C-alpha positions as CSV (number, residue, x, y, z in Angstrom):
1,M,0.1,0.0,0.0
2,F,1.9,3.0,1.4
3,D,5.7,3.1,1.3
4,P,6.8,4.1,4.8
5,E,9.9,5.7,3.4
6,A,7.8,7.9,1.2
7,V,5.4,8.8,3.9
8,Q,8.5,10.0,6.1
9,R,9.9,11.9,3.1
10,L,6.5,13.7,2.5
11,R,6.3,14.3,6.2
12,R,9.7,16.1,6.4
13,R,8.9,18.1,3.2
14,W,5.6,19.2,4.8
15,T,7.4,20.2,8.0
16,A,9.9,22.1,6.0
17,I,7.3,24.0,4.0
18,R,5.3,24.7,7.1
19,Q,8.4,26.1,8.8
20,G,9.3,28.1,5.8
21,L,5.9,29.7,5.6
22,A,5.9,30.6,9.3
23,E,9.3,32.1,8.9
24,Y,8.1,34.1,5.7
25,Y,5.0,35.5,7.3
26,A,6.0,35.9,11.0
27,G,9.7,36.7,10.5
28,P,9.5,40.4,9.7
29,Y,7.1,40.9,12.6
30,R,8.8,38.6,15.2
31,Q,9.7,41.6,17.5
32,T,6.3,43.1,17.2
33,L,4.5,39.8,17.9
34,A,6.8,39.2,21.0
35,R,6.0,42.6,22.3
36,E,2.3,42.1,22.0
37,R,2.6,38.6,23.5
38,R,4.3,40.2,26.6
39,D,1.7,43.0,26.7
40,E,-1.1,40.4,26.8
41,D,0.8,38.3,29.5
42,D,1.3,41.5,31.6
43,L,-2.4,42.3,31.3
44,F,-3.2,38.8,32.3
45,A,-0.9,39.0,35.3
46,L,-2.6,42.3,36.3
47,I,-6.0,40.7,36.1
48,V,-5.0,37.6,38.2
49,L,-3.2,39.6,40.7
50,G,-5.8,42.5,41.0
51,E,-7.4,41.3,44.1
52,A,-4.2,40.8,45.8
53,L,-3.1,44.4,44.7
54,G,-6.4,45.9,46.2
55,V,-8.4,46.1,43.1
56,P,-11.9,44.7,43.7
57,D,-12.4,41.6,41.4
58,P,-15.7,39.8,41.2
59,A,-14.0,36.8,39.8
60,A,-11.4,36.6,42.5
61,Y,-12.3,33.2,43.4
62,Y,-11.5,31.8,39.9
63,S,-8.5,33.9,39.3
64,A,-6.9,32.8,42.6
65,E,-6.6,29.5,41.1
66,L,-4.3,30.9,38.3
67,M,-1.9,32.7,40.8
68,P,0.5,29.6,40.9
69,L,0.9,29.7,37.2
70,L,2.4,33.3,37.4
71,A,4.8,32.5,40.2
72,T,7.6,31.9,37.8
73,D,7.2,35.2,36.0
74,F,6.1,37.3,39.0
75,H,9.5,38.8,39.5
76,D,9.9,39.9,35.8
77,W,6.4,41.2,35.7
78,H,6.6,43.6,38.7
79,R,10.0,44.8,37.4
80,R,8.4,45.7,33.9
81,M,5.6,47.4,35.7
82,G,7.9,49.8,37.4
83,M,7.8,48.3,41.0
84,P,11.3,47.7,42.4
85,R,10.0,45.5,45.2
86,S,7.3,42.9,45.2
87,P,4.0,44.7,45.6
88,L,2.5,41.7,47.6
89,D,3.2,41.3,51.2
90,H,3.0,37.5,51.2
91,V,5.4,37.1,48.1
92,S,8.9,38.3,48.5
93,C,10.8,37.4,45.4
94,C,13.5,39.9,45.7
C-alpha cells in the first residue's frame, strides 16, 4: 500500500514547508509579535493579581486558582511594571 519511506519523506517536506511559511509570514514581525505577547501576558498577570493588589475583582475566586501559574514570571512582571520591590506582602521574590 503505502511506502513508509515515502510517507516519512513527505512528512519531512511538509514540515519544512510549514516552517518556511511561518518564517516568511512571521519573521519580519517577530519583534512586534513578541512585544504584543508580553503585553497580553502583563495584562493577564494584572487581572489575576488584581485582588491581591487591592483592586476589587468579582471573579477573584476563579483568578486565585491561576496565581501559581504566574509564580515563575512574577519577578519579571513587577520589574516591568515599574515596581522595584514585590507589591505583595506574602510574596517576596527580591
